C-alpha positions in Angstrom: -1.9 15.2 133.3 0.7 16.0 130.7 1.3 12.3 130.1 -2.4 11.6 129.6 -2.7 14.4 127.0 0.3 13.1 125.1 -1.2 9.6 125.2 -4.5 10.9 123.9 -2.8 12.9 121.1 -0.9 9.8 120.0 -4.1 7.7 120.0 -5.8 10.4 118.0 -3.0 10.5 115.4 -3.0 6.7 115.2 -6.8 6.6 114.6 -6.6 9.3 111.9 -3.8 7.4 110.1 -5.9 4.2 110.3 -9.0 6.1 109.0 -6.9 7.5 106.1 -5.6 4.1 105.2 -9.2 2.6 105.2 -10.4 5.5 103.0 -7.5 4.9 100.7 -8.3 1.2 100.5 -11.9 2.0 99.7 -10.9 4.3 96.9 -8.5 1.7 95.5 -11.1 -1.0 95.5 -13.6 1.3 93.8 -11.1 2.2 91.2 -10.1 -1.4 90.7 -13.8 -2.4 90.3 -14.4 0.3 87.7 -11.2 -0.8 85.8 -12.3 -4.4 85.8 -15.8 -3.5 84.5 -14.3 -1.2 81.9 -11.9 -3.9 80.7 -14.7 -6.5 80.5 -16.8 -4.1 78.4 -13.9 -3.5 76.1 -13.3 -7.2 75.7 -17.0 -7.9 75.0 -17.1 -5.1 72.5 -14.1 -6.4 70.6 -15.6 -9.9 70.7 -18.9 -8.6 69.2 -17.0 -6.6 66.5 -15.0 -9.7 65.6 -18.1 -11.8 65.3 -19.8 -9.2 63.1 -16.6 -9.0 60.9 -16.4 -12.8 60.6 -20.1 -13.0 59.7 -19.7 -10.3 57.1 -16.7 -12.1 55.6 -18.5 -15.4 55.6 -21.5 -13.9 53.9 -19.4 -12.2 51.3 -17.5 -15.4 50.6 -20.8 -17.3 50.3 -22.2 -14.7 47.8 -19.0 -15.1 45.7 -19.4 -18.9 45.7 -23.0 -18.5 44.5 -21.9 -16.0 41.9 -24.0 -13.1 43.3 -23.3 -9.7 41.9 -23.9 -6.4 43.7 -25.9 -3.8 41.8 -26.5 -0.1 42.6 -29.2 0.4 45.2 -30.6 3.5 43.5 -31.3 1.7 40.1 -34.8 1.7 38.6 -37.4 -0.7 39.9 -37.6 -2.8 36.8 -33.8 -3.2 36.6 -33.8 -4.2 40.3 -36.4 -7.0 39.5 -34.3 -8.2 36.6 -31.1 -8.3 38.5 -32.7 -10.1 41.5 -34.1 -12.7 39.1 -30.6 -13.1 37.5 -28.9 -13.5 40.9 -31.6 -16.1 41.9 -31.1 -18.2 38.7 -27.3 -18.1 39.0 -27.5 -19.0 42.7 -29.8 -22.0 42.0 -27.5 -23.2 39.2 -24.4 -22.9 41.5 -26.2 -24.7 44.3 -27.2 -27.6 42.0 -23.5 -28.3 41.3 -22.0 -27.1 44.6 -18.8 -28.9 45.6 -18.2 -30.1 49.1 -15.2 -27.9 49.6 -17.4 -24.8 49.0 -19.9 -25.8 51.7 -20.0 -23.3 54.5 -21.8 -24.2 57.7 -25.5 -25.2 57.5 -26.7 -22.5 55.3 -28.8 -24.8 53.0 -30.4 -26.5 56.0 -31.3 -23.2 57.7 -32.6 -21.8 54.4 -34.9 -24.7 54.0 -36.2 -24.4 57.5 -36.7 -20.7 57.1 -38.6 -21.1 53.8 -40.7 -23.9 55.3 -41.6 -21.6 58.2 -42.5 -18.7 56.0 -44.8 -21.0 53.9 -46.4 -22.5 57.1 -47.1 -19.0 58.5 -48.6 -18.0 55.1 -50.8 -21.1 55.2 -52.0 -20.1 58.7 -52.7 -16.6 57.4 -54.8 -17.7 54.4 -56.6 -20.3 56.4 -57.7 -17.7 58.9 -58.6 -15.3 56.1 -61.0 -18.0 54.7 -62.5 -18.8 58.1 -63.1 -15.1 58.8 -64.6 -14.6 55.3 -67.0 -17.6 55.8 -68.1 -16.3 59.2 -68.6 -12.8 57.8 -70.6 -14.1 54.8 -72.8 -16.2 57.1 -74.2 -13.0 58.6 -76.1 -12.3 55.4 -77.6 -15.8 55.3 -78.6 -15.9 58.9 -79.3 -12.7 60.7 -79.0 -14.1 64.3 -76.1 -13.2 66.5 -74.7 -10.6 64.1 -72.6 -8.8 66.6 -71.0 -12.0 67.9 -70.2 -13.2 64.4 -68.7 -9.8 63.5 -66.5 -9.8 66.6 -65.3 -13.4 65.9 -64.6 -12.6 62.3 -62.6 -9.5 63.1 -60.7 -11.4 65.8 -59.7 -14.1 63.4 -58.8 -11.6 60.7 -56.5 -9.8 63.3 -54.8 -13.2 64.0 -54.3 -13.7 60.3 -52.6 -10.3 60.1 -50.3 -11.3 63.0 -49.3 -14.4 61.1 -48.6 -12.2 58.1 -46.2 -10.0 60.2 -44.6 -13.1 61.7 -43.9 -14.5 58.2 -42.0 -11.3 57.4 -40.0 -11.5 60.7 -39.1 -15.2 60.0 -37.9 -14.3 56.5 -35.5 -11.7 58.0 -34.4 -13.8 61.0 -30.7 -14.3 61.6 -30.7 -16.1 64.9 -30.2 -19.8 63.9 -31.1 -21.2 67.4 -34.3 -19.2 67.5 -35.1 -20.4 64.0 -34.7 -24.1 65.1 -36.9 -23.6 68.2 -39.7 -22.0 66.1 -39.4 -24.7 63.4 -39.6 -27.4 66.0 -42.7 -25.8 67.6 -44.5 -25.4 64.3 -43.8 -29.0 63.3 -45.1 -30.2 66.6 -48.3 -28.0 66.2 -48.9 -29.3 62.7 -48.4 -32.9 63.8 -50.9 -32.3 66.6 -53.5 -30.9 64.2 -53.0 -33.8 61.8 -53.5 -36.3 64.7 -56.7 -34.5 65.9 -58.1 -34.6 62.3 -57.2 -38.2 61.9 -59.3 -39.1 65.0 -62.4 -37.8 63.3 -61.8 -39.4 59.9 
């Protein structure tokens, strides 16, 4: 009887020790996982900060190459217009005689694509404005289906306003990959429209 109690007590102690070790391992693995996640977040944060700093330095260097001057933000509106015009003229002059050693990345290429996209979106906008105006004016010439024409005209006008907002977004876009994707899509769409028109000419 006494031997069985001793045996049971030893087994109980052994099980409690094993349970303690398992819990300790679980705590250690959890702590290790948290440490790995925290270290990864710190590395990603530092990487993002370095990329922002590199981009900032590259932009500053490019502005210096183009002879861009920084003026006070709180200056009067007419001075701001004059200073922007001066910076643009100086930048265009510098670009015309830019040396190969001063070229940084594909800034001119992306700038051309960005400008082309803005103008394409503006063209879409004004085309839709004209179509909406023609449909709206046709109401006064022919009184039939007035409600349908008004709904169509308003819908086209709303699409035109969306293209207006999109042109603003493109003008401020910084993501070069997204810019290339949108540019490719717009060129394909324009080519498709031209091909369709060519079929009826």
